[in-house]
N, C-alpha and C positions, 0 to 999 in steps of 0.2 A: 540798566535795570538791576535792582537789588535782588538778593537771593530770596527774600520773602515775596517780592512782587512776582517772581516767576511762578510761585506756588499759588498766588492769591486767586487766580482765575478758577482753578479747580475747587478751592474752598468756597468761593462765592457761589458757584453753581450748586454745590452740595447744600450750602446754607439756604439758598433760594428754593431748592426743591423741598426743604423741610419747613414750609410755611414761614420762610424768613426768620427762623429761629437760629441764632448764631450760637456757637459753642465756645465755652471757656473752660479749659482744663487747669486745675490747680495741681502742681507737682512740687515735689521737694522731699527732703529727709523727714522721717517721723519726728514728731514733737517740735515742730518749728512754727506751729500756729495755723496750719492749713485749715483745720476743721473750724477754728474760731472765725477765720476769714470767710469760709464757706457759709457758716451760719449767718454772719453779718450781711453777706450778699444776697442770700436766698430767703431769710426769714423762716416762715412756717411751711413753705412750699417744697417739701423734701420727700424723696422716695429712696428707700434703701433696698437694694437687691443684689443677689449674687451675680458676678460677671459670668456670662455664658461659659459653661464648661469648666468652671472653677468653683471653689468654696470661698473665694475672696469677695467681701462685700464692697460695693461701690455706691456712694451717695450721689444723688442727682437732685438738683433743685432748679427752680425757674425764677427769673427776675426781669424787670424792665429797667433799662437805662437809656435816658434821652430818647424815649419813644421806640427803642429797639428791644425785641424780645431775645432773651438769652437763656440757654441751658448751661448751668454751672455743674461741672463734674469734679468731685473731690476724689482724686486718685489715691491709691494706697501709697505708703511711703516708699521712696526709691533713693538710692545713693548714686546711681549711675545709669546711663542708657544701656549699658551691658548688664543684663539682669542675672541675679543669682537666686533670689527667693521667688516664690510664686507671686507675692505682692508686687515685686518689681516687674515681673513678666506682664501682669495685668496692667500696670501703669503704662508700660511701653505699648501694649496692645491698643490701649485707648488712644495714645498718640499716633500710632500707625493707622488704625482702622477708622477712627472717628474724625480724623482730620480737623482738630479744633481751630477756630478762627483766631483765638488768642490762647497762649500758654502762660499762665502766671506761675513763675518759679519763685516759691517762697523759701527764704533762708533765714538763718539766725544771725543777727548782726554781730553777735559775740564770736561767731565761728566763720567769718567771711572767707578766710584763707582756705579753710578745708572744704567749704561747700561751694565755692565759686567755680570749682573744676567742673561741676555738673552744668553750670550755666554755660560754660564754654562748649560742652557737648551738645546742649540744646540749640545754641546759636549755630554751631557747626553743622547741625542736622538740618538747618534751614527752617526751623520752626519759628512761629511768630511770638517771640518771647517778650514778656514784660517782667522785669526783676523786682520783686518786693523784698526789701531788706527789712525784715520784721524784728520784733523785740528790741527796737531802738531804745526804749526807755531803760531796759536793763543794761544795755551797752553804755549808755550815757551815765548811768549810776556807777558803773565801774570806772568811769573816767575816760572811756574811749570816745574819740571824735571821728566821725565819718563824713567825708565830703561827697554827698550824694550826687551833686551836679557834675563833679569831676569824674566820678565813676561812670555816670551815664555817658559823658563825652568819650571816655576811653573804650567803653563797651560798644557804643553805637546803637544801643537799644534803650527804651524807657526804663528808668530806675526810680523807684519810689521808696522813701523811708517811712516805716510804719510801726505802730505798736497796736495791733488789731484788738488785743484784749482790752485796751483802753480807748478803742474807737478812733485812734489817731491814724491818719493816712487813708481812711476809708473813702472820703470824697475824691481824693486824688486818684485812688485805684479805679473807682467807677469812671471817672473822666478819661483815664488812660485807656480803659477797655473800650469805652464808647467811641473814642476818637483815634483808635489805633491806626497807624499809618504803615502800610506795607513796605514803604521805602526804608523803614528802620532796619538796619542790618549791621552786623559786625563781622570782621574777618580776622583770623588768628593764624599765624604761620608757625610751622614746626621747623626743625632742622632740615637742611638740604637733603640729607639722606632719607629721612622719614617722609618728606614731601614727595620724593622720587618714588619711594615704595608705594605710597598711597595713589599717586597719579598712575603708576603702572597697572593698578587694578581698576581704578575708577574709569579709565578711558575705555575699558572693555565692557562696562555696564551700559546697555542700550535701552533697557526697559523703562517703564514709567513707575516711579517710586514716590512715596510720601516724603522720605528723608533724602537729603542731599547725597550725591554719590560719594563725596569725600568721606562722609560719616559712615556710609555703608561699607566702603573699602576698609576703613579702620576697624569696624566690627567684624568683618571677614577675617582680617589679620589677627583679631583677638579670639578667633575660633568660636564665633557665635553661631551655634547650630541652627537656630531659628531663622536668622538672616540668611545663612547659607541655603536653607530650604526655600526661602522666599526668592532668592536670586535664581536658584535652579528652575523654579516654576516660571519666572518672568523671562529668563534669557533663552530657554529652549536649547537650540543647537550650540549656542556659545557657552552654555553652562560648564561643560567639561574643561574647556580652555581656561575659564575663569578659576575653576576649582584647582586646576594644575598650577596656575600662576600664584594663587594664594598659598598653595602647598610649598612651592619653591621659596617664596618670600618668608613664609613662616619658618622654614628649615634654616634659611640663612640667618634669621634673627632669633633662633630658638632659645638662646641662652639669656637674652636681655631685652626682648621686645617690650614686654609689659612694664618692666622697670624703667626703660628708656622713655616710653610714652608717659608714664606717671611723672617722671622727673621733668620732662619737657612741659607738661601741663602745669606743674607746680611753678616752674620758672615763669610761664606766661601769667599765672595768677599773681605772683610776686610783683611782676612789672605793672600789672593793672592796679595793684593796691598801693604802689609807691606814691606817696603824697596824698592818698585817699584816706588812709587810717592813721590816726595819730594816737599813740599809746603814751600815757603819762610816765614820767621817770619812776615814780613810786605809785603804783596803782592801788586805789582804795579797795579793800576787801569788804564787801557788804555783809550784813548779817545773814542775808539769804544764802550767800556763798558758804559762810561758815556752817550754817545749818545743813546745807547740802552735803558738805564734807563729813559732818558728824553723822548724817543719816546713812551713809554708805560704809562707814568704818565699823567693823564688828564690835569694838569696845564701846563705842557710843551709840551705834545704830540699834543694837538689841535693846538697851534701856529705853531709847526713844520709841521703839516699836511697842514695848511693854506698856509705856505710858499712854500711847495712842489707843491700844487695845483696852486698857483699864478704863480710861475716861470715855472713850468712844463707844466700845462694844458693851462693857460691863455697866458703867454708870449711866450713859446716855440711852443706849438701846435697851439694856437689861433692866436697870432700876427705874429710869424715867419712863421709857416707852412701854416695857412689859409690866411695869409696876404701877406707877402713878396714872399714866394715861389709860391703861387697860382697866384698872380699878374704877376709874371714873366712867369710862364708856361702857364697859361690860357689866361691872358691878352695880353702878348707880343708874346710868341712863337706860340700859336694856333691862336689867333684872327688876329694878324698882319702878320704872315708869313705862318704857316702851312695850315690853313683853306682856305685862298684865293688861295694858290697854288694848293691844292688838289681839290678845287671846279673847277678851270679852267681845271685841268687835267682830271677829271671825265667827265665834260661836253664836253671835246674835243674827248673822246673815246666812250661815251655812247650817242646815238642819241635820246633816248626816255626820255622825261622830267620826267615822272612818276618813271622811274628807277633811274634817277639822284637824285630825291628826297629821295630815299631809302638810298643813300650813303652820299649826301652832302646837303640835304635840311634842313628844320627847325628841323626835328627829325631824321636827317641822322645818320647812323651808325658811320660814321667818324666824321662829324662836331659836333654832339651832344654826342653820346655814348662814342667815344674815347676821346673827349675833356673833358667830365665830369670825366671819369675814370682816365685819365692820368693828365689832367691839374688841376682838382679840388680835386679829392679824393686821388690820390696817394701821393702828398706831405703832406697832413694832416695825413693820416694813417701812413706814414713813420715816421713823427715826433712823433706821439703818441707812436708807438711801440718802438722807440728808448728811449723815456722817461720811458715807462713801463719796458723795459729791464734793464735800469739803476737802477731803484728802486728795481727790482727783484734781481739783482745781488748784490746789496748792503746789502741784508738781511732785508730790511725795511718792507716787507709785513707781515711777522709773527708778528712784533710789532704792525702794524696797526690793525691786526686781534684782538690782545689783547686789544688794545685801544677802538675798537668799539664793543667789545663783549657784554658789558652791554646794549648798545643801541639796538643792533641787537636782543638780547634776547626778547626785548619788542615786536618785530615784528615777533617772531617765528623762528628766525634764530640764529646761533652762529657766533662767530668771524671768523670761517672757511669760511663762505659765502662771506667774503670780497674779496677773490681771484676772483670768478666769477663776482662779482659786479664791481670790478676795471677793470677786463678784458673786461667787457661789454662796457666800455668807448672806447675800441679798436674795438671790433667786438662782437655784441650781439649774433651772430650765434655761434661763438667759445665759448663764455661765457655760452650759454645755454647747450652746450655739456659738459662743465666743471662742471655744477651743479650735474653731476652724482657722483662727489667725496663727496657730502654732505651725511651725515649718514642716514637720514630718508626720506621716500617718501614725508612726510609733508614739510620738509625743501626744497626739490627739487621743489615742486609745487609752494610754496611761492616765492622762488628765481626766478623761470621761469616767474611768473606773474610780478614781479617787474622789471625784465630785459626787458620784452616785453613792459612794460608801461612807466617807468620813467628813464631808463638809455639810453642816446643817444650814438650812436657809435662815434668813433673818427672823422670820416669824417663829420657826421652830426653836431657834437659838434663844430668842427673847423669852419664850415661855419656859424653856428648860432652865435658863439662868434664874428666872423668877421662882421656879419650883425648888431648885437645888440650893439656892443661896440661903434658904431657911435652915438647912441641915449642915452643921460644921463638917468640913472636909468633903462633902458630897460633890460640890462643884469641882474641886481639885481632882478627885478620883475620875470623874467624867472627862475632864480635860486631858489628864494623863493617858487615859484609855484611848481616847480619840487620836491624840498625837502619836501614840505608840503604833496603833493600827495603821494610821496614815503612812508612817515611815516604813513599817515592816512590809505592807502590801506594795508600797512604791518600790522598795528595794527588790522584792521578789519579781515584780513586773518588769523592772529594768534588766534583771538577769535573764528572765524567760523570753522576753520579746526580742527578736533579732533587730539589729540596726545600731547605729551610733548616735550619741547625743550631738546635735549640731552646735556650731559655734554660736555664741551669744554676743550681740552688740546692740546698744540702744542709745538713742540721743537723750540727753538730759535737758529738759526744758528748765527755765529758771524757777527757783522756789520763790513763791510770792504769796502775799495774803490773798485768800480766795475772794473772787468777786461775787458779791451778794446776788446780783442778777443771774450770773452764770449758774451758781449753786441752786437757786430756786428753779431755773429752767430745767436743769438736768434732773433734779429731784421730781419735779412735776411730770416730766416725760416718762421717767421710769415708773413712777407710781401709777400713771395712767395705763401704761402697758401691763403692769403687774395686776392691777385691780381688774381690768377688763378681761384678763386671762383667768383669774381665780374665782371671781364671783359666779360665772356660769358653772364652774366645776363644783363649787360648794353647794349650789342649788341642785345640781345633778346628783351629788353624793347624798344629799338629804332625801331626794326622791327615791334613790336606790335603797337607802337604809329604811325608809318608810315601807317600800315594797317588801324588803326582807322581813320587816317586822310583821306585816299583815299576812304574809305567806308562811311565817314561822321559819323561813330559810335562815334568817339572821340568828335565831336561837340555836338552830342546828349548827351553824358555822361557829358560834361561840362555844358550843359543846364540843365540837370537833377540835377546836384549838385549846381546850382546857388542859389536856396533857402537856402540850407544848409550853403553855404558860406555867404549869406546875414545875416543869423541868428547869425553868430559869427562876423559880421561886416567886412567881407572881400570882395574884388571885385571878380567878376566871374572868372577872370584870375587865381586866386589863386587855383582854382580847378585843374589846370594843375599840380601844385606842389604836391597835394595830390594824383593825379593819378600816378605821378612819384614815390611818396613815397610808393605806393603799391608794386612797383617793388624793390625798395631799399630805405631805410630811407635817406641815403646820397644823392641819386638821387633827392628825394623830396626837401631836403635842398638846393641842387644846383639849383633847380627850383625857390625857393624863392630868391636865390642870383640873378638870372636873372631878376626877377620881380623888385627887389630893384634897380638894375642897370638901369632899364628902367624907374624908378621913379613912378611906379604904386601903391606903398604902403607907407603910412605914418608910423611914429614910433609906434603908438598904434597898428595899424594893423599888423606890423611886429612882435610885442611881442605876440599878440594873435595867429598869424599864427605859430610862432616858438613853443609856448607852445602846441598848438593843434597837430602840426605835430610831435613833439617829443613824445607825448602820443599816437599817431595814431597807427593803425595796424602795427605790425612788418613787415619787408620786407619778400619777398617770401622765401628767404634762411632761415631766422630765423623761419618762420612758418613751413617749412619742417623739420627743426631741432627739433622744439617743437613736431611735429607729431611723429618723430622718438623716442624722449625721453619720451614723456608723453602720446602718443596715439592720434588718430585723434579726438576723442570726446573732450578730454581735450584741445587740441590745438585750436579747433574751438570755444569752450566756452571762452577760454582766449582771442581769437581774437575779438569776439563779445563784451565781457566785456570791453576790452581795447578801442574799437571804441566808445562805449557809454560814457566811462569816458572822452575820448579825446574831443569829441564835447560838452559834458556837461560842462567840465572845460573851454573850449574855450568860450562858451556862457556866463558863469558866469564872467569870467575874462574880457570879452569885456564890459559887463554892469558895472562892477566895475571901469574899467579905464575911461569909459565915464562919470561916476558920479564924480570920484575923480580927473581926469585929471593928474594923477601921471606921465604918460609918454606923 
């Protein structure tokens, strides 16, 4: 009877109790194509939620294969069964607690030797493994030849070659899952001394475990605290004896155990790959590889980043999205056609002027809220998310993370934080949620502060670029101010907050031409999420502004803010933009757009207003997300601190511009 067969009875009973829904867990290093495979298997039936007791998100989807119902679980990235990060702990918890019927181990065909070590650990643990050698197309383009059939024979488990981004191998993966045979198993032996050490502990384990006792013994020898606690609970009176035996063996091998185990596993992997992988004498260097090396080197990476930002953010989002599209939608469609028509229609059916004002007045739900949301914000956000999805699908972001890692370490972050920071240019609310992927609480707080303070969302960014690009030097002053404040606050936060910056490592997926279908799907999903979130808030903001107007509270608030506006050199009408900004940052930026169109602000004032508004209190949605992620006390402190920095910076910038006359 094979090692999988011994476990299959328990798994079958669990699956049967859950209405015959079988579980498939996708595991593997980050950036090896797990999510692409997950989406291909599940389609639209996906739910994303935090794993219980953690801030780590886990995606779950459902599918049917050959008449059987399956739940597909996309686990967080892991490098080993011995966890280091919270993501790895969650991935192992899923393997331990959810007892999947099939474990799909996805790895990168270009890095077989490095990643196959985890396959050994999964098989050694007695898990029902199917190995998916992914990204085969890139490996073949590099001239690598992989004998999948021979690798399967050597491993003793199903092995499938795939390129999931190109839909290659998907039918074979589905068939392998549906027809998985529990008799598939592989066995790998270590040196006589290590096998003796493992056996000396494994023979003492008498409890019922999900993992094989050999794997448990190895984890105990590696001083895995969570497994030690599990064994203590399961073994009862035998637990002290097992702990003492582990302590003795660990002391005997204290100087070299981890190194010896690593070297032995590397030796096993080399034996498995002998004759499986053929490398050409002179390997072809693809253009994607050259571009990848250019993207991570400071000399070439910084110019590439500048080019991407100029053509992506400035030209595509700022000029095309916030200029051409907004002019058409907001200036032509709404101002010339829709607003006059809807105003006449509402006034024709609603007799009371005060109610008319709610829908089509100065702060009307339709003429202001809907116009801002659809006419100004929608085209800007759409162009940004399209640009973001293109970069994401090309594999550029991991390279950008490596490029900025050295700078980010100075402000208490690692290159991993580049993802929420860049995503913040799309939506700071979404980016604040993504900070949960950072390793330490210290990193998450610093990233949250910087997102709340110095990262404008795409809609705000697009409007500000459109506003300031008309004044020579204005956009440069705004950019330099934001960058300087970002770095200064980051440096101060890294000095004040206790803790060390964690080590940074990241898998590099291949750089390739983005897939049109992937880009459209990602853009549509993000747009749907964003728009469903902002439209109700814009309508709510319009209603509150209308209430403020009819109760004259709004006028009192503007009057109260007049000295504050005067201190930073702005007219009292600018207070309206800041009140708008409290509801949404992009709403406030659109308010500035209105003031500029009316000729109420000169270039110097526009720069000061743009800098202050960008730094101002995050919108309501972002504040609520900060409260959810960091707690009410931290969110409130961040909001107060950000407001102080915003108006303080606005005051100093106004004095500086008055003296120098730069703008």
